[in-house]
C-alpha positions as CSV (number, residue, x, y, z in Angstrom):
1,X,0.1,-0.1,-0.1
2,X,1.5,3.5,-1.0
3,X,2.0,5.5,2.3
4,X,-0.3,8.3,0.9
5,X,-3.1,6.0,0.7
6,X,-3.1,5.4,4.6
7,X,-6.2,7.3,6.2
8,X,-5.2,10.5,7.8
9,X,-5.4,9.2,11.3
10,X,-3.1,6.3,10.6
11,X,-0.6,8.4,9.0
12,X,0.0,10.4,12.3
13,X,-0.4,7.4,14.3
14,X,2.2,5.6,12.2
15,X,4.5,8.7,12.6
16,X,4.1,8.6,16.4
17,X,5.2,5.1,16.4
18,X,8.1,6.0,14.2
19,X,9.3,9.0,16.4
20,X,9.0,6.6,19.5
21,X,11.4,4.0,17.9
22,X,13.9,7.2,17.1
23,X,13.8,7.9,20.9
24,X,14.3,4.5,21.9
25,X,18.2,5.0,22.6
26,X,17.2,8.4,24.0
27,X,18.5,10.6,21.3
28,X,17.7,11.4,17.8
29,X,20.5,10.8,15.3
30,X,20.7,12.6,12.0
31,X,19.8,9.5,10.0
32,X,16.7,9.0,12.0
33,X,15.8,12.6,11.7
34,X,16.3,12.3,7.9
35,X,14.3,9.3,7.8
36,X,11.4,10.9,9.8
37,X,11.3,13.9,7.4
38,X,11.4,11.6,4.4
39,X,8.2,9.8,5.6
40,X,6.5,12.9,6.5
41,X,7.1,13.9,2.6
42,X,6.1,10.4,1.6
43,X,2.8,10.5,3.5
44,X,2.0,14.0,2.3
45,X,1.2,15.1,5.8
46,X,-0.6,18.4,5.9
47,X,1.3,21.3,7.8
48,X,-0.3,20.8,11.3
49,X,0.7,17.2,11.1
50,X,4.4,17.6,10.0
51,X,4.5,20.3,13.0
52,X,3.3,17.7,15.3
53,X,5.8,15.3,14.0
54,X,8.6,17.9,14.2
55,X,7.4,18.3,18.0
56,X,8.0,14.4,18.6
57,X,11.6,14.8,17.3
58,X,12.2,17.2,20.1
59,X,10.2,15.3,22.8
60,X,9.1,11.9,22.3
61,X,5.3,10.8,22.1
62,X,3.8,9.9,25.2
63,X,3.8,6.1,26.0
64,X,0.0,6.0,26.9
65,X,-0.5,7.4,23.3
66,X,1.0,4.4,21.6
67,X,-1.3,1.5,21.7
68,X,-0.4,-1.1,19.2
69,X,-4.0,-2.2,19.5
70,X,-5.1,1.0,17.9
71,X,-3.2,0.0,14.5
72,X,-5.7,-1.4,12.1
73,X,-5.0,-5.0,11.1
74,X,-4.6,-4.3,7.6
75,X,-1.7,-1.8,8.3
76,X,0.0,-3.7,11.2
77,X,2.8,-5.0,8.8
78,X,3.4,-1.6,7.2
79,X,4.0,-0.4,10.7
80,X,6.3,-3.2,11.4
81,X,8.5,-2.7,8.1
82,X,8.8,1.1,8.6
83,X,9.7,0.6,12.4
84,X,12.3,-1.9,11.6
85,X,13.7,0.6,8.9
86,X,13.9,3.3,11.6
87,X,15.9,0.8,13.9
88,X,18.8,0.8,11.3
89,X,18.2,4.3,10.1
90,X,21.2,5.5,12.1
91,X,23.4,2.8,11.1
92,X,23.5,1.5,14.9
93,X,21.1,-1.1,16.1
94,X,20.8,-0.4,19.8
95,X,19.6,-3.2,22.1
96,X,16.5,-1.0,23.4
97,X,15.3,-0.6,19.7
98,X,15.3,-4.2,19.1
99,X,13.6,-4.9,22.4
100,X,11.0,-2.4,21.4
101,X,10.6,-3.9,17.8
102,X,10.5,-7.3,19.2
103,X,7.7,-6.1,21.8
104,X,5.7,-4.3,19.0
105,X,5.9,-7.4,16.7
106,X,4.5,-9.7,19.3
107,X,1.6,-7.2,20.2
108,X,0.7,-6.8,16.6
109,X,0.4,-10.8,16.0
């Protein structure tokens, strides 16, 4: 599914998960920031949505706002694939990032 075809609420949900993965090692690297901004463009986010994502690059999304059960079944594999890409975006795979990815995968299965 092309990213632009995701429903509006799912696009922002995806970006909140992506940003949370970028924060897994407690800092955002340039490669992660670049990937987030590339996804914002690919998703065709509106200005207010893009501004929200930029805020998540400064301060991570709140954990209580990240419920994997809110991800529609038909989009779960896409979310996992993009989360996996984010884990490797900075060229370093941190153990916390892999733990988060594994947990997300378990919760989505």
